C-alpha positions in Angstrom: -6.4 69.4 108.3 -7.0 66.8 111.1 -7.5 63.2 110.7 -10.7 63.2 110.8 -11.7 65.7 108.1 -8.8 63.7 106.0 -10.5 60.7 106.1 -13.8 62.3 105.4 -12.1 63.5 102.4 -10.9 60.5 101.6 -14.2 58.8 101.6 -15.7 61.7 99.2 -12.5 61.2 96.8 -13.1 57.1 96.9 -16.8 58.2 95.7 -16.4 60.4 93.1 -13.7 57.8 91.7 -16.1 55.2 91.8 -18.7 57.7 90.1 -16.9 58.6 87.6 -16.1 54.9 86.7 -19.3 53.7 87.3 -21.0 56.4 84.9 -18.9 54.8 82.0 -19.4 51.3 83.2 -23.4 51.7 83.8 -23.8 53.7 80.2 -21.8 51.0 78.4 -24.1 48.4 79.9 -27.1 50.5 79.3 -25.7 50.6 75.4 -25.1 46.8 75.4 -28.9 46.4 76.6 -30.3 47.3 73.2 -27.2 47.4 71.0 -24.8 44.9 71.6 -26.7 42.0 70.1 -27.2 44.1 66.7 -23.2 45.2 66.7 -21.9 41.6 67.1 -24.7 40.3 65.2 -25.8 37.7 68.0 -28.8 36.7 69.7 -30.6 39.3 71.6 -28.9 37.5 75.0 -25.5 38.1 74.5 -25.8 40.6 77.0 -27.1 38.5 79.6 -24.8 36.0 78.9 -21.5 38.2 79.2 -22.7 39.6 82.5 -23.0 36.1 84.1 -19.8 35.4 82.8 -18.5 38.8 84.4 -20.3 38.0 87.9 -19.2 34.3 87.6 -15.5 35.3 87.4 -16.2 38.1 89.7 -17.3 35.6 92.3 -14.4 33.1 91.9 -12.0 35.8 91.8 -13.0 37.4 95.2 -11.4 34.0 96.5 -7.7 36.1 95.7 -8.9 38.9 95.6 -8.0 39.9 99.6 -4.3 38.4 98.6 -3.9 41.0 96.0 -5.3 43.9 98.2 -2.6 42.3 101.1 0.5 42.7 98.6 -0.1 45.8 96.5 -2.6 48.0 98.8 -6.1 48.7 98.6 -4.8 52.3 96.6 -3.2 50.2 93.3 -5.7 47.7 93.5 -8.3 49.9 92.6 -6.4 52.0 90.5 -5.1 48.7 88.1 -8.5 47.4 88.7 -9.8 51.0 87.0 -7.4 50.6 84.1 -9.3 47.0 83.3 -12.6 48.6 83.4 -11.4 51.6 81.0 -10.4 48.6 78.6 -13.5 46.8 78.6 -15.2 50.1 77.6 -12.8 50.8 75.0 -13.2 47.4 73.6 -16.6 48.5 72.4 -14.7 51.1 69.7 -14.5 48.2 67.6 -15.8 45.1 69.2 -15.3 41.4 68.0 -16.6 38.3 69.9 -13.7 36.9 70.8 -12.9 40.4 72.6 -16.3 40.8 74.1 -16.3 37.5 75.9 -12.8 37.8 77.0 -12.8 41.5 78.6 -16.0 40.3 80.2 -13.6 37.4 81.8 -10.7 40.0 82.7 -13.4 42.9 84.2 -14.6 40.1 86.4 -11.2 39.4 87.8 -10.7 43.4 88.2 -14.6 43.6 89.8 -13.4 41.6 92.5 -10.0 43.0 93.4 -11.5 46.4 93.0 -14.5 46.0 95.3 -12.4 43.9 97.9 -9.9 47.3 98.0 -13.1 49.8 97.9 -14.5 47.9 101.2 -10.6 47.8 103.1 -10.5 51.6 102.5 -14.0 52.3 103.7 -13.2 50.7 107.1 -9.7 51.8 107.4 -10.9 55.5 107.0 -14.1 55.2 109.2 -14.7 54.5 113.2 -17.3 52.8 114.7 -19.0 56.0 115.1 -18.8 57.0 111.3 -18.8 53.9 109.1 -23.0 54.0 108.7 -22.5 58.2 107.6 -19.4 57.1 105.4 -21.3 54.0 103.9 -24.0 56.5 102.8 -21.5 59.1 101.7 -19.9 56.5 99.0 -23.3 55.3 98.6 -24.9 58.5 97.1 -21.7 59.3 95.2 -21.3 56.1 93.7 -25.2 56.1 92.5 -24.6 59.5 90.8 -23.5 57.2 88.4 -26.6 56.0 87.4 -28.2 59.1 87.0 -25.6 60.8 84.8 -25.1 58.2 82.8 -28.7 56.8 82.2 -29.6 61.1 81.8 -27.3 60.9 78.5 -28.6 57.6 77.3 -32.6 58.8 77.6 -32.0 62.0 75.7 -29.5 60.8 73.0 -31.9 57.9 72.3 -34.8 59.6 72.5 -37.0 59.1 69.3 -34.1 56.5 68.2 -34.2 52.8 68.0 -30.8 52.3 66.4 -27.7 54.3 66.5 -25.0 55.1 63.9 -21.4 53.4 64.2 -19.7 56.8 64.1 -22.3 57.8 67.0 -21.3 54.4 69.1 -17.9 54.9 68.7 -17.9 58.7 69.7 -19.5 57.3 73.0 -17.4 54.7 73.7 -14.0 56.8 73.5 -15.8 59.3 75.6 -17.0 57.0 78.4 -13.3 55.5 78.2 -11.8 58.7 79.1 -14.6 59.5 81.9 -13.7 56.2 83.2 -10.0 56.7 83.2 -10.6 60.1 85.2 -12.2 57.9 87.7 -9.0 55.7 87.9 -6.6 58.4 88.4 -9.0 60.5 91.3 -7.5 57.3 93.6 -4.2 58.5 93.4 -5.6 61.5 95.8 -6.4 59.3 98.7 -4.1 59.9 101.9 -3.0 57.5 104.4 -4.9 58.2 107.3 -3.7 59.5 110.5 -5.3 57.4 113.9 -5.9 59.7 116.2 -4.4 58.9 119.9 -6.4 59.0 123.3 -4.1 61.1 125.7 -3.7 57.8 127.6 -2.1 56.0 124.4 -0.1 59.4 123.9 1.0 59.3 127.1 2.2 55.2 127.2 3.8 55.9 123.4 6.2 58.8 125.0 7.2 56.7 128.3 8.0 53.8 125.4 10.2 56.4 123.4 11.9 57.6 126.6 12.6 54.2 127.8 14.2 53.0 124.4 15.4 56.2 123.3 19.1 54.8 122.6 17.7 51.1 121.7 16.9 50.5 117.8 14.1 48.4 117.3 14.4 45.6 114.9 10.9 45.0 113.5 10.6 41.4 111.6 7.8 42.0 108.2 6.1 39.1 107.0 6.8 38.6 103.0 4.5 39.3 100.4 3.9 35.4 100.0 2.9 35.0 103.4 0.7 38.2 103.6 -1.0 36.8 100.5 -1.2 33.5 102.1 -2.7 35.0 105.2 -5.5 37.1 103.5 -6.9 34.0 101.7 -6.6 31.7 105.1 -8.6 34.9 106.4 -11.1 35.0 104.1 -12.1 31.6 104.0 -12.3 31.3 108.0 -14.9 34.4 107.8 -16.9 32.7 105.3 -18.1 30.3 107.9 -18.2 32.4 110.9 -21.9 32.7 112.3 -22.0 36.6 111.6 -21.1 35.8 107.9 -23.4 33.1 107.5 -26.2 35.3 108.7 -25.3 38.3 107.0 -25.1 35.7 103.9 -28.7 35.6 102.9 -29.2 39.0 102.9 -26.0 39.7 100.4 -27.8 36.9 98.3 -30.7 38.6 98.0 -28.5 41.9 97.0 -27.1 40.3 94.4 -30.9 39.2 92.8 -32.0 42.2 92.8 -29.0 43.7 91.5 -29.2 41.6 88.6 -33.1 42.4 88.3 -32.5 46.4 88.4 -29.7 46.5 86.1 -30.5 44.2 83.7 -33.9 42.5 83.6 -36.1 45.4 84.4 -34.8 47.2 81.7 -35.1 44.6 79.1 -38.7 44.3 80.3 -39.7 47.8 80.1 -37.9 48.1 76.3 -40.1 44.8 75.5 -43.5 46.6 76.2 -45.1 47.5 72.8 -47.8 49.4 74.8 -45.2 51.8 75.3 -44.9 53.0 72.0 -41.5 53.8 69.8 -39.8 55.1 72.8 -40.4 52.2 74.5 -36.2 51.6 74.3 -35.7 55.4 75.4 -37.9 54.6 78.7 -34.8 52.4 79.6 -32.3 55.4 80.3 -35.3 57.0 81.8 -35.8 54.3 84.0 -32.2 54.2 85.1 -32.4 57.8 86.2 -35.3 57.1 88.3 -33.4 53.8 89.7 -30.5 56.4 90.4 -32.7 59.0 92.2 -34.1 56.4 94.5 -30.2 55.1 95.3 -29.0 58.7 96.0 -31.9 59.8 98.4 -31.7 56.2 100.5 -27.7 56.9 100.8 -28.2 60.2 101.8 -31.2 59.5 104.0 -30.0 56.6 105.5 -26.0 56.6 105.7 -24.9 60.6 105.3 -27.4 62.1 107.0 -27.1 59.2 109.7 -30.8 59.8 111.2 -31.9 56.4 111.8 -28.9 54.5 113.2 -29.9 55.7 117.2 -32.5 52.7 116.3 -30.1 50.4 114.6 -30.2 49.2 111.2 -33.1 46.8 111.4 -35.6 49.8 110.6 -33.6 50.7 107.5 -33.5 47.2 106.2 -37.0 46.7 106.9 -38.1 50.0 105.4 -36.0 48.3 102.0 -38.0 45.2 102.0 -41.5 46.8 102.5 -40.0 49.4 99.4 -38.9 46.1 97.2 -42.2 44.2 97.9 -44.4 47.2 96.9 -42.4 47.5 93.6 -42.7 43.9 93.1 -46.4 44.1 93.5 -46.9 47.1 91.0 -44.3 45.2 88.5 -46.1 41.9 88.6 -49.5 44.3 87.8 -47.9 46.0 84.9 -45.4 44.5 83.4 -46.4 41.3 81.0 -44.9 38.0 82.2 -42.8 36.9 79.3 -41.3 40.4 78.8 -37.7 38.8 80.2 -37.9 36.6 77.2 -39.6 38.0 74.4 -38.1 38.5 71.1 -36.4 41.6 69.6 -39.4 43.0 68.5 -41.1 42.7 71.7 -44.2 41.4 73.4 -47.8 42.1 72.7 -49.0 40.6 76.0 -50.6 42.6 78.8 -50.5 42.0 82.4 -53.2 42.5 84.9 -53.5 46.8 84.5 -53.0 48.8 81.5 -49.3 48.9 81.1 -48.4 52.5 82.4 -45.3 54.2 82.3 -45.8 56.3 85.1 -46.3 53.0 87.3 -43.2 51.4 85.8 -41.0 54.5 86.9 -42.4 54.9 90.4 -41.1 51.0 90.9 -38.1 52.0 89.4 -37.5 54.4 92.2 -38.6 52.2 94.7 -36.0 49.8 93.3 -33.2 52.0 93.9 -34.5 53.0 97.0 -34.6 49.5 98.8 -31.5 48.8 96.9 -29.9 51.8 99.0 -31.5 50.5 102.3 -29.9 47.2 102.2 -26.6 47.9 100.7 -25.5 51.2 102.8 -26.5 48.9 106.2 -24.6 45.9 104.7 -21.4 48.1 104.0 -22.1 49.6 107.6 -22.6 46.7 109.5 -19.7 44.6 107.6 -16.9 47.0 107.9 -18.3 47.5 111.7 -18.2 43.6 112.8 -15.0 42.8 110.8 -12.8 45.4 111.0 -9.6 44.2 111.7 -9.9 42.1 108.8 -12.0 44.5 106.5 -10.5 43.1 103.1 -11.2 39.5 103.6 -14.7 40.2 104.9 -15.5 42.4 101.7 -14.1 39.9 99.3 -16.7 37.3 101.1 -19.6 39.7 100.8 -18.6 40.0 97.1 -18.1 36.6 96.7 -21.5 35.8 97.5 -23.2 38.9 96.1 -21.6 38.4 92.5 -22.6 34.4 92.4 -26.1 35.2 93.6 -25.9 38.1 90.4 -24.3 35.6 87.9 -27.1 33.0 88.6 -29.7 35.4 88.5 -28.2 36.4 84.9 -28.3 33.2 84.2 -32.3 32.0 84.6 -33.5 35.2 84.1 -33.0 34.1 80.0 -35.4 31.3 80.8 -37.5 31.9 83.6 -41.0 34.0 83.1 -41.2 37.6 84.9 -43.6 36.2 87.9 -41.3 33.3 88.5 -38.2 35.9 88.8 -40.4 38.0 91.3 -41.3 35.2 93.5 -37.7 34.3 94.1 -36.8 37.6 95.4 -39.7 37.9 97.6 -38.8 34.6 99.1 -34.8 35.4 99.7 -36.1 39.2 100.1 -37.8 37.6 103.2 -35.4 35.1 104.7 -32.5 37.7 104.5 -34.5 40.4 106.3 -34.9 37.8 109.1 -31.1 37.0 109.1 -30.1 40.4 108.9 -32.2 41.5 112.1 -30.5 38.0 114.0 -27.1 39.8 112.7 -27.7 43.1 114.1 -28.9 41.6 117.3 -25.8 39.7 117.9 -23.9 42.8 117.4 -25.8 44.4 120.0 -25.6 41.8 122.6 -21.8 41.2 121.6 -20.8 45.0 122.2 -23.2 46.6 124.7 -20.0 48.2 126.1 -19.2 50.3 122.8 -21.1 53.6 121.8 -23.4 51.5 119.7 -26.0 54.6 119.9 -23.5 56.4 117.4 -22.9 53.7 114.8 
């Protein structure tokens, strides 16, 4: 297998590893939405408090994540982080309040290391010509986790309001095993072999011949030096013009990540007009979100059709898709749904509540999210190729801190205010992405940009 085939296989293995891990984690999250309060005998907002903790710690931990990846490497970083994810899921077999919040803190640290290592591996296994394709392949495989996890939730919960302790324990044992499978898949990733051009090969040969008899001693920096350099580089990248421009777009993905992964499912489950199956619709909504994510990752990444025009058209499509979804949600879902009590809301929005419209919005949320994320992964990996681990740490720092903020205010703000915040930030984020893309074009006109 040639170098290009090996790197493509690495991307596929990376995607499958994340798919297994997040099939377990996403399913765990969906069970938390409706059942963790009952399990722990706490208030309904215990789930959103936990997610706010996870994303808050996640954000802060991105400051140290590049150092960890620099010291132990991306492969081991992802493996050990995956073990922490598995431990978080296993905690729900016999959950306690103290273990629930402790696990939320620990998994937040692991998430920062995991996603920084993922960005680093994605970049070193890609070229300028393949970064867009590889981002799409990874994103599509990752988002199959939404499809499989929520498919299980829908059929397991259909017609049921509560699940027994025995069934819950069986589910979490199975999810723990699935997550562990994903973690061990990372060991199949091989070190990429860079292809040398003919001139580089001949130059290397001449150097070999001229230094044949002289041993070369290379001084390697210590682990502490590597960690410190990675930390400094992350701080430096965070204030560059390119990263500041992208930060608004990244912040938007954090807000809408919170919305589609936690808030919107809660809103659907709170709509008493959807009948007794409103809770099971959370799983069905997740399936449609996953379908939108997979379609977007495949079309705009793996097939690489739109890149001849740059990334801007894809991001603009994502914004339009989200705005349509937000408008339909505003018309279809009651404004107090995010903060409704356990028994749900009896209020009605501006149209008769429709399950079909709600599921269409789920699909549009997923499709728009894939448009933003595939292009952000692509442009960050392209612009910061030499410093991919610190760059993706900054990426996840911004995304996770806005996600944590959104989980916090989702307990207090009515739906229309949450939608308004996303509309404003999404519009500004799209404009700033356009400027960042134009910076790339103007600064790298001599590269084969049409193939990106």
